[in-house]
C-alpha positions as CSV (number, residue, x, y, z in Angstrom):
1,M,0.0,0.0,0.0
2,K,1.1,3.6,-0.7
3,I,-0.9,6.6,0.5
4,D,-0.3,10.3,0.2
5,I,-1.3,11.4,3.7
6,L,-1.5,9.6,7.1
7,A,-3.4,11.6,9.7
8,I,-2.8,10.4,13.2
9,G,-4.7,11.3,16.4
10,V,-4.3,10.1,19.9
11,H,-8.1,10.2,20.3
12,P,-10.6,9.1,17.6
13,D,-12.0,12.6,17.0
14,D,-8.7,14.6,17.0
15,V,-8.3,14.4,13.3
16,E,-11.9,15.4,12.5
17,L,-11.7,18.4,14.8
18,S,-8.4,19.7,13.7
19,C,-7.4,18.8,10.1
20,S,-10.4,17.1,8.4
21,G,-11.1,20.1,6.2
22,T,-7.5,19.9,4.8
23,L,-8.0,16.1,4.3
24,L,-11.2,16.7,2.4
25,R,-9.5,19.3,0.2
26,Q,-6.7,16.8,-0.6
27,L,-9.1,14.0,-1.3
28,S,-11.0,16.2,-3.7
29,Q,-7.7,16.6,-5.6
30,G,-7.3,12.9,-5.9
31,K,-4.9,12.3,-3.0
32,T,-5.2,9.2,-0.8
33,V,-5.6,9.5,3.0
34,G,-5.3,7.0,5.8
35,L,-6.4,7.5,9.4
36,L,-4.7,6.1,12.6
37,D,-6.0,6.5,16.1
38,L,-3.6,5.7,18.9
39,T,-6.3,5.0,21.6
40,R,-10.0,4.3,21.6
41,G,-10.7,7.4,23.8
42,E,-11.9,5.1,26.5
43,L,-11.5,7.7,29.3
44,G,-13.9,10.1,27.6
45,S,-16.7,11.1,30.0
46,R,-19.5,10.4,27.5
47,G,-20.3,7.3,25.5
48,S,-18.0,4.3,25.5
49,A,-15.0,2.9,23.7
50,D,-17.2,0.6,21.6
51,L,-19.4,3.5,20.6
52,R,-16.3,5.6,19.7
53,D,-15.1,2.8,17.5
54,Q,-18.4,2.9,15.6
55,E,-18.4,6.7,15.3
56,A,-14.8,6.7,14.0
57,A,-15.6,4.1,11.4
58,N,-18.7,6.1,10.2
59,S,-16.6,9.2,9.9
60,A,-13.8,7.5,7.9
61,K,-16.4,6.1,5.5
62,K,-18.0,9.6,5.0
63,M,-14.6,11.2,4.5
64,G,-13.5,8.6,1.9
65,A,-10.4,7.5,3.8
66,S,-8.5,4.5,2.4
67,F,-8.5,2.9,5.9
68,R,-8.8,3.7,9.6
69,K,-6.8,1.7,12.2
70,N,-6.6,1.9,16.0
71,L,-3.4,0.9,17.9
72,R,-5.3,0.6,21.2
73,M,-2.7,2.3,23.4
74,A,-3.9,3.3,26.9
75,D,-5.9,6.5,26.8
76,G,-4.5,8.9,29.4
77,F,-1.6,6.5,30.2
78,M,0.0,6.2,26.8
79,Q,3.7,6.1,27.3
80,Y,6.7,7.1,25.2
81,S,8.1,3.7,24.8
82,Q,9.9,1.4,22.4
83,E,6.8,-0.8,22.2
84,N,4.6,2.2,21.2
85,L,7.1,3.6,18.8
86,L,7.3,0.2,17.0
87,K,3.5,0.0,16.7
88,I,3.5,3.4,14.8
89,I,6.6,2.5,12.7
90,E,4.8,-0.7,11.5
91,I,1.9,1.3,10.2
92,I,4.1,3.9,8.6
93,R,6.1,1.3,6.8
94,W,2.9,-0.6,5.8
95,C,1.2,2.4,4.2
96,R,4.3,4.5,3.2
97,P,2.8,8.0,3.5
98,S,4.5,11.0,1.9
99,I,3.1,13.3,4.7
100,V,2.1,12.6,8.3
101,L,-0.3,14.9,10.2
102,A,0.0,14.6,14.0
103,N,-1.3,16.1,17.2
104,A,-0.4,19.6,18.5
105,P,3.0,19.7,20.2
106,D,1.5,21.5,23.2
107,D,-2.2,21.5,24.2
108,R,-4.7,21.5,27.0
109,H,-5.0,17.7,27.0
110,P,-1.7,16.1,28.1
111,D,-2.1,13.2,25.7
112,H,-1.8,15.6,22.7
113,G,1.7,16.8,23.3
114,R,3.0,13.3,24.2
115,A,1.4,11.9,21.0
116,A,3.0,14.6,18.9
117,K,6.5,13.7,20.0
118,L,5.8,9.9,19.8
119,V,4.6,10.2,16.2
120,A,7.3,12.6,15.0
121,D,10.0,10.4,16.4
122,A,8.4,7.2,15.0
123,C,8.5,8.9,11.5
124,F,12.2,9.4,11.9
125,Y,12.9,5.9,13.3
126,A,10.8,4.4,10.5
127,G,13.6,5.4,8.1
128,L,16.4,3.5,10.0
129,I,17.3,0.3,8.2
130,K,18.5,-1.4,11.3
131,I,15.2,-1.2,13.1
132,E,13.4,-4.5,12.0
133,T,9.7,-4.7,11.9
134,S,7.0,-6.9,10.4
135,Y,3.3,-6.4,9.7
136,E,0.7,-9.1,9.0
137,G,3.5,-11.7,8.9
138,R,5.6,-9.8,6.4
139,A,9.1,-8.3,7.0
140,Q,9.1,-4.6,6.3
141,V,11.6,-2.2,4.8
142,E,12.5,1.3,6.0
143,W,10.3,4.2,5.0
144,R,10.5,7.9,6.2
145,P,7.7,10.4,5.3
146,K,8.9,13.5,3.5
147,A,7.2,15.8,6.1
148,V,5.5,15.8,9.5
149,Y,3.1,18.6,10.2
150,H,1.3,19.1,13.6
151,Y,-2.3,20.3,13.4
152,I,-3.3,23.0,15.9
153,Q,-6.0,22.0,18.5
154,D,-7.3,23.8,21.6
155,K,-4.5,26.2,22.4
156,D,-3.9,29.2,20.2
157,L,-0.5,28.3,18.8
158,Q,1.2,30.2,16.0
159,P,0.9,28.2,12.7
160,S,3.8,27.8,10.3
161,F,1.2,27.8,7.5
162,V,-2.6,27.6,7.0
163,V,-4.7,25.7,4.5
164,D,-7.9,27.2,3.0
165,I,-10.8,24.9,3.8
166,S,-13.7,27.3,3.0
167,P,-15.4,25.0,0.5
168,Y,-15.3,22.1,3.0
169,I,-16.3,23.6,6.3
170,E,-19.8,22.1,6.4
171,E,-18.5,18.7,5.4
172,K,-15.9,19.1,8.2
173,M,-18.6,19.9,10.8
174,D,-20.6,16.9,9.6
175,L,-17.6,14.6,10.1
176,I,-17.2,16.0,13.7
177,L,-20.9,15.3,14.3
178,S,-20.3,11.7,13.4
179,F,-19.1,11.5,17.1
180,R,-22.6,12.0,18.2
181,S,-21.9,10.9,21.8
182,Q,-19.3,13.6,22.2
183,F,-20.7,16.8,20.6
184,F,-23.9,18.8,20.7
185,Q,-26.5,17.5,18.3
186,S,-29.8,19.0,19.5
187,E,-31.7,19.8,22.7
188,E,-33.4,16.4,22.4
189,S,-30.2,14.3,22.0
190,V,-30.2,11.2,24.2
191,Y,-26.6,12.0,25.2
192,N,-27.6,15.3,26.9
193,T,-28.3,13.2,30.1
194,E,-24.6,12.2,30.2
195,P,-21.9,14.4,31.9
196,Q,-21.3,17.8,30.4
197,T,-17.7,18.3,29.2
198,P,-15.8,21.3,27.8
199,I,-16.6,19.9,24.3
200,S,-20.2,18.8,24.6
201,G,-21.9,22.2,24.4
202,R,-23.2,24.1,21.4
203,D,-20.6,26.8,22.1
204,F,-17.7,24.3,21.4
205,L,-18.8,23.7,17.8
206,E,-19.1,27.5,17.4
207,F,-15.5,27.7,18.8
208,V,-14.3,25.2,16.2
209,K,-15.7,27.3,13.3
210,S,-14.5,30.6,14.9
211,K,-11.0,29.2,15.2
212,N,-11.0,28.1,11.5
213,R,-12.3,31.6,10.7
214,S,-9.4,33.2,12.5
215,F,-6.9,31.1,10.7
216,G,-8.5,32.1,7.4
217,R,-8.5,35.8,8.0
218,P,-4.8,36.5,7.4
219,I,-4.9,34.9,4.0
220,G,-8.2,36.5,3.0
221,V,-10.4,33.3,3.1
222,E,-13.4,32.5,5.2
223,F,-12.1,29.3,6.9
224,A,-8.6,27.7,7.2
225,E,-6.8,25.1,9.4
226,G,-3.4,25.8,10.9
227,F,-0.3,23.6,11.0
228,I,3.1,23.7,12.7
229,A,6.1,22.4,10.7
230,A,9.1,20.9,12.5
231,R,11.3,22.3,9.8
232,I,11.1,25.3,7.5
233,P,8.7,24.5,4.6
234,G,9.9,25.3,1.1
235,V,8.0,26.3,-2.0
236,N,8.9,26.0,-5.7
237,D,7.4,29.3,-6.7
238,L,6.5,32.5,-5.0
239,F,3.1,32.3,-6.5
240,D,2.4,29.2,-4.5
241,L,2.0,31.5,-1.5
242,V,-1.4,33.1,-0.9
């Protein structure tokens, strides 16, 4: 398998909230996208891990992703370890992405920053020939993605660049609402009887759109998503810049 973009989130809804507009844009241009969740989000206050599995699968199908996998690391207690690095390396070598999108390097949820380093380091180590891995019974060869970009989540971090997602904002919101147990649906939702969280109110969905609107303003578009690059991005032409 060879895909263009592998989007990784420590929790099943991280990708939808933070970079799904960009993925929808790339998919519309014929690029291929795979999704990888590190945990099942089993510590979430609402719903259950089994329900999150179903919601994640539904979202991936709607998006048009080539696949969605879950490494079942421990939500909240995910460690930076050789075992977890190797799990990610195996997926990277299996699907051979050109670009990897990962969690924010610093954020309100402690898992996000830990996952950001774990994924970025796994991308580097995946290119080392002396690290031996196998997947589904087959020995693997080394593969290093060309770039790792960190999507911006809750904290207002300064992006290295932003991507115009204006034509895809409503599709993005629909993908987010695939996680019906986590986010506001309506006043009559059966999940309104569950614990209220910082992301379960109507105001949070408005916050997501407002954040995308603020990223779009500097480049003169209505909505955009922001990314942080570990190294300076290059362009082939000045006219590639908006």
